[in-house]
Legacy VTK file of the C-alpha trace (Angstrom):
# vtk DataFile Version 3.0
C-alpha trace
ASCII
DATASET POLYDATA
POINTS 180 float
64.749 102.779 125.816
68.368 102.871 127.037
68.830 103.590 130.744
71.087 106.638 130.966
72.341 107.154 134.521
74.517 109.960 135.857
76.002 110.271 139.330
76.980 113.155 141.579
77.688 113.669 145.255
78.371 116.238 147.942
76.960 119.231 146.109
76.553 121.084 149.438
74.470 123.682 147.607
74.739 127.231 148.931
77.319 126.245 151.569
79.746 129.171 151.675
82.429 127.557 153.868
82.990 124.729 151.373
84.501 127.229 148.938
87.542 127.456 151.200
87.607 123.925 152.630
87.445 122.201 149.223
88.933 125.031 147.167
85.809 125.370 145.066
85.465 128.317 142.714
83.199 131.162 143.812
80.689 130.167 141.114
80.501 126.464 142.042
76.773 126.721 142.845
76.088 128.193 139.402
78.131 125.428 137.733
76.301 122.671 139.641
72.896 124.257 139.057
73.582 124.544 135.320
74.755 120.914 135.114
71.824 119.541 137.111
69.127 121.603 135.401
70.439 120.632 131.961
69.733 116.924 132.547
66.923 115.838 130.196
63.996 113.697 131.270
65.692 110.675 129.671
68.425 110.695 132.355
68.343 109.269 135.850
70.400 111.074 138.479
71.840 109.210 141.450
72.909 111.764 144.043
75.169 110.158 146.661
74.217 112.533 149.438
74.894 115.862 151.068
72.691 117.860 148.732
72.759 120.971 150.916
73.863 121.868 154.402
71.962 124.878 155.718
69.974 125.994 152.680
67.964 122.798 152.120
64.708 124.483 151.154
66.439 126.943 148.812
68.423 124.127 147.152
65.314 122.049 146.628
63.151 124.922 145.368
65.784 126.384 143.038
67.346 123.172 141.757
65.922 119.757 142.692
62.239 120.522 142.124
62.998 122.139 138.750
64.902 119.125 137.401
62.986 117.043 134.844
65.017 113.830 135.095
64.367 110.979 137.521
66.163 111.617 140.807
67.449 109.088 143.346
68.893 110.336 146.635
71.217 108.171 148.690
71.166 110.175 151.902
74.420 111.559 153.225
75.465 112.575 156.712
74.057 116.090 156.133
70.721 114.924 154.673
68.880 114.920 157.983
65.282 115.385 156.841
62.855 112.459 156.695
62.354 110.327 153.605
58.902 111.851 153.166
60.378 115.374 153.270
62.773 114.565 150.427
60.051 112.802 148.439
57.783 115.834 148.786
60.636 118.129 147.717
61.404 116.625 144.319
63.089 113.252 144.769
61.626 110.121 143.150
63.360 107.656 145.463
65.272 108.059 148.738
67.388 105.466 150.549
70.514 104.919 152.635
72.162 102.697 150.006
71.137 100.353 147.197
72.643 97.777 144.861
72.132 96.936 141.186
73.722 94.707 138.575
74.854 96.732 135.569
77.688 96.625 133.063
78.619 93.141 134.275
79.192 94.373 137.845
77.319 94.261 141.132
77.346 97.907 142.179
76.432 99.282 145.598
75.748 102.999 145.883
76.327 104.657 149.263
77.324 108.001 150.689
80.333 106.786 152.676
82.727 104.122 151.373
81.719 100.640 152.508
83.885 97.725 153.613
83.741 94.882 151.129
81.050 92.387 152.106
81.327 89.862 149.280
78.050 91.028 147.749
79.337 93.782 145.455
82.102 94.286 142.931
82.113 98.083 143.132
81.086 100.602 145.766
80.351 103.992 144.238
80.305 106.626 146.977
80.903 110.251 147.874
81.685 111.842 151.250
85.478 112.137 150.962
85.694 115.212 148.714
88.903 116.163 146.958
91.613 117.446 149.292
93.073 116.247 152.564
89.491 116.085 153.787
88.811 112.941 155.833
92.218 111.395 155.220
91.689 108.574 157.754
88.572 107.436 155.886
90.278 107.886 152.516
93.120 105.609 153.659
90.591 102.797 154.086
89.382 102.896 150.475
90.398 100.039 148.229
90.348 99.052 144.562
86.591 98.364 144.652
85.751 101.953 145.637
84.889 104.700 143.178
84.783 108.160 144.727
82.455 110.635 143.049
82.790 114.243 144.103
81.820 117.367 142.228
85.291 118.857 142.575
86.797 116.148 140.349
84.023 116.254 137.724
83.796 119.976 136.931
80.744 120.360 139.219
78.580 118.285 136.875
77.098 114.796 137.099
79.218 112.049 135.535
78.061 109.076 133.453
77.752 105.838 135.440
78.830 103.881 132.368
82.024 105.970 132.090
82.793 105.541 135.804
82.489 101.756 135.575
84.398 101.519 132.281
87.241 103.678 133.627
87.475 101.537 136.767
87.382 98.304 134.766
90.183 99.573 132.505
92.256 100.598 135.561
91.782 97.128 137.062
92.795 95.402 133.807
95.883 97.617 133.574
96.813 96.981 137.229
96.406 93.197 136.806
98.467 93.217 133.565
101.348 94.965 135.352
101.255 92.422 138.168
101.403 89.443 135.810
104.154 90.941 133.634
LINES 1 181
180 0 1 2 3 4 5 6 7 8 9 10 11 12 13 14 15 16 17 18 19 20 21 22 23 24 25 26 27 28 29 30 31 32 33 34 35 36 37 38 39 40 41 42 43 44 45 46 47 48 49 50 51 52 53 54 55 56 57 58 59 60 61 62 63 64 65 66 67 68 69 70 71 72 73 74 75 76 77 78 79 80 81 82 83 84 85 86 87 88 89 90 91 92 93 94 95 96 97 98 99 100 101 102 103 104 105 106 107 108 109 110 111 112 113 114 115 116 117 118 119 120 121 122 123 124 125 126 127 128 129 130 131 132 133 134 135 136 137 138 139 140 141 142 143 144 145 146 147 148 149 150 151 152 153 154 155 156 157 158 159 160 161 162 163 164 165 166 167 168 169 170 171 172 173 174 175 176 177 178 179
């Protein structure tokens, strides 16, 4: 069976203030809920943190616990409950970060962007959102970072394979321009 992984981050379910701060549409919760609940059991979701801010129980009862796919949570700065709380509320695995080798790359998943440590090729992360949000942190990101935020992916999870392929193609293009 082919491993089919999708990634999302910073859903901030039922967080009203994020509509203004990240210029999300009024129906962003409905869009995210539809995208998450449509994932079949053959998918694995990696959520890069900040599932919900104030409405954690509502988000988990109405969305996370109803999802049929496998669910991995990389805790974000707003995911303050214990590992056991998240595991008892629908998640299959909970961690602060983890690394895998896939698609010819060593990939580390985290909520915040990580400094390069020599042990990964790519750092797939969330936290920075889409606008001028956290500009000082955004300025520290480098070519090995891939930011995943719902604002840039139509409020739906995105294919891990597509993220890595897009980044690999960008790197090839950037290196070709340098050598030309």
